[in-house]
C-alpha positions in Angstrom: 0.0 0.0 0.0 1.2 3.5 -0.8 0.2 6.0 1.8 -1.4 9.1 0.3 -1.2 12.6 1.9 -2.7 14.3 -1.1 -6.1 16.0 -1.1 -9.1 13.9 -1.9 -10.5 13.9 -5.4 -12.2 17.1 -6.5 -14.7 16.2 -9.2 -18.3 16.1 -8.3 -18.6 12.5 -9.3 -15.5 11.3 -7.4 -15.8 9.4 -4.1 -13.2 9.0 -1.5 -12.2 5.4 -1.7 -9.0 4.5 -3.6 -9.2 2.9 -6.9 -9.8 -0.8 -6.7 -11.7 -0.7 -3.5 -15.5 -0.7 -3.0 -16.9 2.4 -1.5 -18.2 1.7 2.1 -21.8 2.5 1.0 -21.7 1.0 -2.5 -25.0 -0.6 -3.3 -26.8 1.6 -0.8 -29.1 4.5 -1.6 -29.7 7.6 0.5 -32.3 10.3 0.5 -33.1 13.2 2.8 -35.9 15.4 3.8 -35.5 18.8 5.2 -33.6 21.8 3.8 -31.3 22.5 6.7 -27.5 22.7 6.4 -27.2 19.6 8.7 -29.4 17.5 6.3 -27.6 18.7 3.2 -24.1 18.1 4.7 -25.1 14.6 5.8 -26.5 13.7 2.4 -23.5 15.0 0.5 -21.1 13.0 2.7 -23.2 9.8 2.2 -22.9 10.4 -1.5 -19.1 10.7 -1.2 -19.1 7.3 0.6 -20.8 5.6 -2.3 -24.6 5.9 -1.5 -26.6 6.6 -4.6 -29.9 8.5 -4.9 -33.1 6.6 -4.1 -34.9 5.6 -7.3 -37.8 8.0 -6.9 -35.8 10.8 -5.3 -35.0 14.0 -7.0 -32.0 16.2 -6.3 -31.7 18.9 -3.7 -34.1 19.6 -0.8 -37.8 18.7 -1.2 -40.3 21.3 -2.4 -42.0 21.4 1.0 -39.2 20.8 3.7 -40.2 20.1 7.3 -40.8 23.2 9.3 -37.5 24.4 11.0 -39.1 24.2 14.5 -40.1 20.6 14.0 -37.0 19.0 12.5 -33.7 19.8 10.8 -34.2 16.8 8.5 -34.2 13.0 8.2 -32.0 10.6 6.4 -33.2 7.3 4.9 -30.5 4.8 3.9 -31.5 1.6 2.1 -28.8 -1.1 2.3 -28.9 -4.6 1.0 -29.4 -5.8 4.6 -32.1 -3.3 5.5 -33.1 0.3 6.1 -31.4 2.8 8.5 -33.1 6.1 9.4 -31.5 9.1 11.1 -33.6 11.9 12.5 -31.8 15.2 12.9 -33.5 17.5 15.3 -32.8 21.1 16.2 -33.1 20.9 20.0 -32.8 17.1 20.6 -32.9 16.5 24.4 -32.5 20.2 25.1 -35.9 21.4 26.4 -35.9 24.6 24.5 -37.7 25.6 21.2 -34.6 26.0 19.1 -35.6 26.3 15.4 -32.6 27.5 13.5 -28.8 28.0 13.5 -29.0 31.4 15.2 -31.0 30.0 18.1 -28.7 27.1 18.6 -25.5 29.2 18.5 -27.1 31.6 21.0 -28.5 29.0 23.5 -25.7 26.5 23.4 -22.7 28.7 23.9 -21.2 29.1 20.5 -21.9 32.9 20.3 -20.4 33.3 23.7 -17.2 31.4 23.1 -16.6 32.9 19.6 -17.3 36.4 20.9 -14.9 36.1 23.9 -12.1 37.7 22.0 -14.4 40.6 21.0 -15.7 41.2 24.5 -19.4 40.4 23.5 -21.2 37.4 22.1 -21.1 37.1 18.3 -22.5 34.7 15.8 -20.3 32.7 13.5 -20.8 33.7 9.9 -21.3 30.1 8.8 -23.8 27.4 9.9 -21.2 25.7 12.0 -23.5 23.9 14.3 -25.5 22.6 11.3 -22.4 21.4 9.6 -21.2 19.5 12.7 -24.7 18.1 13.2 -24.6 16.7 9.6 -21.3 14.9 10.4 -22.8 13.5 13.6 -25.7 12.2 11.6 -23.3 10.4 9.2 -21.5 9.0 12.3 -24.8 7.6 13.5 -25.7 6.0 10.1 -22.3 4.4 9.7 -22.3 3.1 13.3 -25.8 1.6 12.9 -24.6 -0.1 9.7 -21.6 -1.5 11.4 -23.7 -2.8 14.3 -26.0 -4.6 11.8 -23.1 -6.1 9.9 -21.7 -7.4 13.1 -25.0 -9.1 14.1 -26.5 -6.3 16.1 -29.6 -4.2 15.5 -29.7 -0.5 15.4 -31.8 0.6 12.4 -32.8 3.9 13.9 -30.6 6.8 15.2 -31.3 10.3 16.4 -29.1 13.3 16.9 -29.5 17.1 16.8 -27.9 20.4 15.9 -28.0 21.5 19.6 -26.0 18.4 20.6 -23.5 19.2 17.9 -23.1 22.7 19.3 -22.7 21.5 22.8 -20.0 19.0 21.7 -18.3 21.8 19.9 -17.9 23.8 23.1 -17.4 20.8 25.3 -13.9 21.6 26.5 -14.9 25.2 27.4 -18.0 23.9 29.2 -16.0 21.5 31.3 -13.4 24.2 32.2 -16.2 26.7 33.1 -17.8 24.3 35.5 -14.7 22.9 37.3 -13.5 24.1 40.7 -11.2 27.0 40.4 -12.5 28.2 37.0 -13.0 31.8 36.0 -9.5 33.1 36.7 -8.6 33.9 33.0 -7.8 37.4 31.8 -11.1 38.1 29.9 -10.0 41.3 28.2 -10.8 41.4 24.4 -8.1 41.3 21.8 -5.7 38.9 20.1 -4.4 38.0 16.6 -4.2 38.3 13.7 -1.6 41.0 13.2 -1.3 43.5 10.3 2.0 44.5 8.7 2.9 48.0 7.5 1.9 47.1 3.9 -1.5 45.9 5.0 -1.0 42.1 5.1 -2.9 40.3 7.8 -1.2 37.2 9.2 -1.3 34.6 12.0 1.7 33.1 13.8 2.1 29.9 15.8 4.7 28.6 18.3 4.5 25.9 20.9 7.6 27.1 22.8 8.5 30.4 24.3 12.0 30.5 22.8 11.0 31.0 19.1 8.2 33.4 20.2 10.8 35.5 22.0 13.3 35.4 19.1 10.7 36.4 16.6 9.5 39.5 18.5 13.0 40.4 19.5 14.1 40.4 15.8 11.2 42.8 15.1 12.3 45.1 18.0 9.3 44.5 20.4 9.5 45.6 24.0 10.8 42.8 26.2 8.1 43.2 28.8 5.4 43.1 26.1 6.7 39.9 24.5 7.0 38.3 27.9 3.5 39.4 28.9 2.0 38.2 25.6 3.3 34.6 25.7 0.9 33.2 28.3 -2.3 34.5 26.7 -1.0 33.4 23.3 -0.1 29.9 24.5 -3.4 29.3 26.2 -5.7 30.8 23.6 -6.7 27.3 22.4 -8.0 26.5 25.9 -9.7 29.9 26.6 -10.7 31.3 23.2 -9.2 34.6 24.4 -5.8 36.2 23.8 -5.5 39.7 25.3 -2.1 40.7 23.9 -0.2 43.8 24.8 -0.9 46.5 22.2 2.9 46.9 21.7 3.0 43.6 19.8 0.4 44.9 17.3 2.3 48.2 17.0 5.5 46.3 16.4 4.0 44.2 13.6 2.5 47.3 12.0 6.0 48.9 11.8 7.4 46.3 9.4 6.5 45.2 5.9 5.3 41.6 5.5 8.5 40.5 3.7 10.6 41.4 6.7 8.2 39.9 9.1 8.2 36.6 7.2 12.0 36.6 7.2 12.1 37.1 11.0 9.7 34.2 11.3 11.9 31.9 9.3 15.0 33.0 11.3 13.2 32.5 14.6 11.6 29.2 13.7 8.1 30.4 14.2 5.2 29.5 11.8 3.5 32.3 9.9 0.6 32.2 7.5 -1.3 35.0 5.6 -5.0 35.4 6.5 -6.7 34.9 3.2 -10.1 36.3 2.4 -10.0 38.9 -0.5 -8.7 38.3 -4.0 -6.7 35.4 -2.6 -9.7 33.6 -1.3 -9.3 29.9 -2.2 -11.7 28.3 -4.6 -14.2 26.0 -3.0 -13.3 22.3 -3.0 -16.4 21.3 -4.9 -17.2 17.6 -4.4 -13.9 17.0 -2.5 -14.0 14.3 0.1 -12.5 15.2 3.5 -10.8 11.8 3.9 -8.9 9.5 1.6 -8.7 5.7 1.9 -6.0 3.3 0.8 -6.3 -0.5 1.2 -3.8 -2.6 3.1 -1.5 -4.6 0.9 -2.9 -8.0 0.1 -2.0 -10.6 2.7 -4.5 -13.4 2.7 -8.2 -13.4 3.6 -8.8 -10.9 6.4 -10.5 -12.0 9.6 -14.0 -10.8 10.0 -14.6 -8.1 12.6 -15.5 -9.1 16.1 -19.2 -10.0 16.4 -21.5 -7.5 18.1 -22.5 -8.6 21.6 -26.2 -8.0 20.8 -28.9 -6.6 23.0 -28.8 -2.9 23.8 -25.0 -2.7 23.4 -23.7 0.4 21.6 -22.8 -0.1 17.9 -19.0 -0.3 18.4 -19.0 -2.4 21.5 -16.5 -5.2 21.3 -14.1 -3.2 19.0 -10.8 -1.9 20.2 -9.2 1.4 19.3 -5.6 2.3 20.1 -4.8 6.0 19.9 -1.6 7.9 20.3 -2.8 11.5 20.1 -2.4 14.9 21.6 -4.1 18.3 21.9 -7.7 18.3 20.6 -8.3 16.8 17.1 -6.9 13.3 17.7 -8.3 12.9 21.3 -11.8 14.0 20.1 -11.8 11.4 17.4 -11.0 8.7 19.9 -13.6 10.2 22.3 -16.3 9.9 19.6 -15.5 6.3 18.9 -15.7 5.6 22.7 -19.1 7.3 22.9 -20.2 4.9 20.1 -19.1 1.9 22.3 -15.5 1.2 21.3 -12.9 0.2 24.0 -10.3 3.0 23.5 -6.7 2.4 24.7 -4.8 5.7 24.9 -1.0 5.7 24.7 0.6 8.4 26.8 4.3 9.1 27.5 5.8 8.0 30.8 4.4 10.2 33.5 1.3 10.9 31.5 0.2 13.6 29.0 1.4 17.0 30.3 -2.1 18.4 29.4 -3.6 16.3 32.2 -2.5 19.0 34.7 -3.7 22.1 32.9 -6.0 24.0 35.3 -8.8 24.0 36.2 -8.8 20.5 37.4 -11.4 17.9 38.6 -9.6 16.0 41.3 -6.1 15.6 39.9 -6.9 15.9 36.2 -7.6 18.8 33.9 -11.3 19.4 33.2 -10.5 20.1 29.6 -8.5 16.9 29.3 -11.4 14.9 30.8 -13.8 16.4 28.3 -11.9 14.6 25.5 -10.4 11.6 27.3 -12.6 10.3 30.1 -13.4 6.7 29.9 -10.3 5.7 28.0 -7.8 3.1 29.2 -4.3 4.5 29.5 -1.0 2.7 28.8 2.2 4.7 29.3 4.8 3.9 26.6 7.9 5.7 25.5 7.5 5.6 21.7 11.0 6.9 21.2 12.5 3.7 22.6 12.7 0.4 20.7 10.9 -1.4 23.6 8.1 1.2 23.4 7.7 0.8 19.7 7.4 -3.0 20.2 4.7 -2.3 22.7 2.8 -0.2 20.2 3.0 -3.0 17.6 1.7 -5.4 20.2 -1.3 -3.2 21.0 -2.0 -2.8 17.3 -1.9 -6.5 16.8 -5.0 -6.9 19.0 -6.8 -3.7 17.8 -9.4 -2.9 15.2 -8.3 0.7 14.8 -5.0 2.6 15.3 -5.3 6.4 15.4 -2.7 9.1 15.6 -2.0 12.7 14.9 1.8 12.8 15.1 3.8 15.4 13.3 4.5 14.7 9.6 7.1 12.0 9.1 7.0 10.8 12.7 5.2 7.5 12.0 7.7 6.5 9.4 10.7 7.5 11.6 9.2 5.4 14.4 8.6 2.4 12.1 4.9 2.7 13.0 3.4 3.8 9.6 0.4 2.0 8.1 2.5 -0.6 6.3 4.4 -1.4 9.5 1.2 -2.0 11.5 -0.6 -3.8 8.7 2.3 -6.3 8.7 1.2 -7.3 12.2 -2.5 -6.8 11.8 -3.7 -6.8 8.1 -7.3 -6.0 9.1 -6.3 -2.8 11.0 -8.0 0.5 10.2 -5.0 2.9 10.4 -6.1 6.5 10.8 -3.9 9.5 10.5 -5.4 12.9 11.5 -3.0 15.5 10.2 -2.9 19.3 10.1 -2.5 20.3 6.5 -3.0 17.0 4.6 -1.0 18.3 1.6 -2.7 21.6 1.3 -1.1 23.8 -1.4 0.7 27.0 -0.6 0.5 26.8 3.2 4.2 27.4 3.5 4.5 30.1 0.9 5.5 32.8 3.5 8.1 30.4 5.0 10.1 29.5 1.9 8.0 26.4 1.2 8.5 24.9 4.7 5.2 23.5 6.0 4.0 25.5 9.0 2.7 23.9 12.2 -0.7 22.3 11.4 -2.8 24.0 13.9 -6.4 25.3 14.0 -5.9 29.1 13.7 -3.3 28.8 10.9 -5.6 26.4 9.0 -8.5 28.9 9.4 -6.3 31.6 8.1 -5.0 29.8 5.0 -8.3 28.1 4.1 -10.3 31.3 4.0 -12.5 30.1 6.9 -11.2 33.0 8.9 -12.9 35.3 6.4 -16.2 33.4 6.3 -16.8 33.5 10.0 -16.8 37.3 9.8 -19.3 39.5 7.9 -18.5 41.6 4.9 -17.0 44.9 5.9 -14.9 43.4 8.7 -11.3 42.3 8.1 -10.9 38.5 8.0 -9.8 37.0 11.3 -9.9 33.3 12.5 -12.2 32.6 15.4 -10.4 31.8 18.6 -13.0 29.0 19.1 -11.3 25.8 17.9 -13.5 25.3 14.8 -11.2 23.0 12.7 -9.8 21.1 15.7 -13.4 20.0 16.6 -14.6 19.3 13.1 -11.2 17.7 12.2 -11.6 15.2 15.0 -15.1 14.4 13.9 -14.0 14.0 10.3 -11.3 11.6 11.4 -13.8 9.5 13.4 -16.1 9.6 10.3 -13.3 8.2 8.1 -12.6 5.5 10.7 -16.3 4.5 10.8 -16.4 4.3 7.0 -13.3 2.1 6.9 -14.7 -0.1 9.6 -17.9 -0.5 7.6 -15.8 -1.4 4.6 -14.2 -4.1 6.7 -17.6 -5.4 7.8 -18.6 -5.7 4.2 -15.7 -8.0 3.5 -13.0 -5.4 2.6 -9.4 -5.3 3.7 -7.8 -3.2 6.4 -7.1 0.3 5.3 -5.4 3.6 5.9 -7.6 6.6 6.4 -6.1 10.1 6.0 -7.9 13.3 7.0 -6.8 16.7 8.2 -7.7 20.0 9.8 -7.5 21.5 6.4 -9.9 19.0 4.8 -12.3 19.8 7.7 -12.0 23.5 6.9 -12.7 22.8 3.3 -15.8 21.0 4.3 -17.0 24.2 6.0 -16.0 26.5 3.2 -17.6 24.1 0.7 -20.9 24.0 2.7 -20.9 27.8 2.9 -20.6 28.0 -0.9 -24.1 26.5 -1.2 -25.5 23.7 -3.4 -25.5 23.3 -7.2 -24.1 25.9 -9.7 -23.8 28.7 -7.2 -21.1 26.6 -5.4 -18.7 27.2 -8.2 -18.8 30.9 -7.6 -17.3 30.2 -4.2 -18.4 31.0 -0.7 -19.4 34.6 -0.1 -18.8 36.4 3.2 -22.1 37.0 5.0 -23.8 40.3 4.8 -25.1 41.4 8.2 -27.6 44.1 9.0 -27.7 46.1 12.3 -29.8 43.4 14.0 -27.6 40.4 13.0 -25.4 40.6 16.1 -27.1 40.0 19.4 -29.0 42.9 20.8 -28.0 44.1 24.2 -30.7 43.8 26.9 -31.0 44.7 30.5 -29.6 41.4 31.6 -27.6 40.1 28.6 -28.2 39.8 24.9 -30.9 38.6 22.6 -30.3 36.8 19.3 -32.9 37.5 16.6 -33.9 34.8 14.1 -33.9 35.3 10.4 -37.6 36.2 10.1 -37.3 38.8 12.9 -34.2 40.4 11.4 -35.7 40.6 7.9 -38.7 42.6 9.1 -37.5 45.2 11.5 -40.7 47.3 11.4 -42.8 44.2 12.2 -40.3 43.3 14.9 -40.5 46.7 16.5 -44.3 46.6 16.6 -44.3 43.1 18.0 -42.1 44.4 20.9 -44.4 47.4 21.4 -41.9 49.9 20.2 -42.6 52.8 17.8 -40.6 51.9 14.6 -40.2 55.6 13.7 -37.8 56.3 10.8 -35.3 53.7 11.9 -37.0 50.5 13.2 -33.7 48.7 13.9 -32.6 51.6 16.2 -36.0 51.5 17.8 -35.7 47.8 18.5 -32.2 48.2 20.0 -33.4 51.1 22.3 -36.5 49.1 23.4 -34.5 46.0 24.3 -31.8 47.8 26.3 -34.1 48.2 29.4 -35.9 44.9 29.2 -35.0 41.3 30.1 -33.9 38.9 27.3 -36.2 36.1 28.3 -39.3 38.3 28.4 -38.5 39.8 25.0 -38.0 36.3 23.5 -41.4 35.2 24.9 -43.1 38.2 23.4 -41.6 37.7 20.0 -42.4 34.0 20.0 -46.0 34.9 20.7 -45.9 37.1 17.6 -44.5 34.3 15.4 -40.9 35.7 15.4 -37.9 33.7 16.5 -35.5 35.0 19.2 -33.3 33.4 21.8 -31.5 34.8 24.9 -27.8 34.4 24.4 -25.8 32.2 26.8 -23.0 34.3 28.2 -22.1 32.0 31.1 -21.3 28.4 30.4 -21.6 27.5 34.1 -25.2 28.9 34.1 -25.9 26.8 31.0 -24.8 23.7 32.7 -27.0 24.5 35.7 -30.0 25.2 33.5 -32.5 22.3 33.8 -33.4 22.6 30.1 -29.9 21.1 29.3 -30.1 18.2 31.8 -30.8 15.6 29.1 -27.7 16.7 27.1 -25.2 17.1 29.9 -23.9 15.1 32.8 -22.0 16.2 35.9 -19.0 14.5 37.4 -17.0 17.2 39.1 -17.6 19.3 36.0 -20.2 19.3 33.2 -19.6 17.0 30.3 -21.5 16.5 27.1 -23.5 13.2 26.8 -23.3 11.1 23.7 -25.0 13.0 20.9 -26.7 9.9 19.5 -29.6 7.8 20.5 -29.9 4.4 18.8 -33.2 2.4 18.6 -33.8 -1.2 17.5 
């Protein structure tokens, strides 16, 4: 087998599996009802995995989609061994009438986390919760199909856009509800930086030394660069980065060419923030994963049988993971929630992120949000004995998952071919940063930058799409691609496991943060011919951002925003010559919940914005979606039924 780190095929008719292998859903059909982003994303991904259209189904959403308040959509997959249905709700187990993306982002903490760096809640300019919900729906369909092939029964599955949103903010939610939380510096600010010639850019460093060298080469004040390192390092955990203004002034005093040279000399990663004329073309029809079969080695053993009964779909399967940070651990976490026994390899002494405050007992709450329930084996992979230990674990596993730096697997002798030699049936999954993305290292003389969330947002154009037209592009400090990248990796693993269950060989599955970002920019481009024109940045009016109220903020739904005069009258305000201003003035002295109730009574959507994740966790409406064990954690986002 030749491992591939190239991007997935880009023609609309291509599917992800490598030549000579059957697509995991070959011979199946899939159709959807509902016109939501979640349903559309799910249907598209099922097509990429080989499912054809139902014989009587047309293309695109039905003429009369389900009302948004009732359902975000339904998937119907017909396979040779039976039917699988997946219902996608808006609220799911959350006892609140959430009927669109705006309401979900407001109620479930996305606006709060994304807006932390701005000092006030802000919506994402893309339907992020819907896109994540679509991927969760595909997870559910694939897991149900795997269970059936292994002798179980799970023809029905449910998930929701609200559960997708909660999973997306899971690490922030755990931290906010752990003992000792709330000590972060909550001032607004942060990257990106702008050079003297107007180039916006992001930088990345994991160690203080290159950070210090870079800013020293540019002449930054020593106290400022020292004060900025802590917020910069922890921005992944907090979604905040209050940097000293001197660092922005320093960047603005140099042209980009000189800044890029300083970055190369210092050993820091640097990427332009794209979003204008340099906005990447959408990856129309591109799959976010690629599959390569293991080299032939005799008839593969069938997967372990399902234990039957009410067992979860992956129960009885073993996943070995060697991952760090967020993307890889989240992929393993998802597989555990679906029933797999996940064995986590950590270095001797444990993963250093275990002790990042705030803690629950002796372990980081953020770490637990991604890794609770996994078995841990401490192994020094850099030693020959440790590498033998990894091969021994892989020999008894169904899946091996890692997100090591490029080239590390080969240098360890633990690449796909090495582990397929001891376990031909293994699904070998590599969750990378860039996945062969073109041009990422252009500012660094061709050297690939660190494959991290905010750099990927910058280069992919996602950092532009999350902001409205009229604002400069800037990646969100919410970990958008880390979360979706982990879910995409798990999705690829499930597809490869289903291929195994249908008689296929072991396989290698490649995915990346960049391919996850392309999924989002592709979804933002819309369906059909308009997608070829590329994703357009959202155009926001004065009521698109949450309206300040006496006790917080109120997010207005699309119908309310589009009719400001009707909105003002529904609130009891005089529209005057500027109904949007009248609405803002009226809301300022009233409570958000009362305003939302009044608008609901008038047939207009509105939702109070969560601005405190600890309060969200204590809200009884969320009890069915969260569990508490020293901190609040997100429950499994799927419900399977026989």
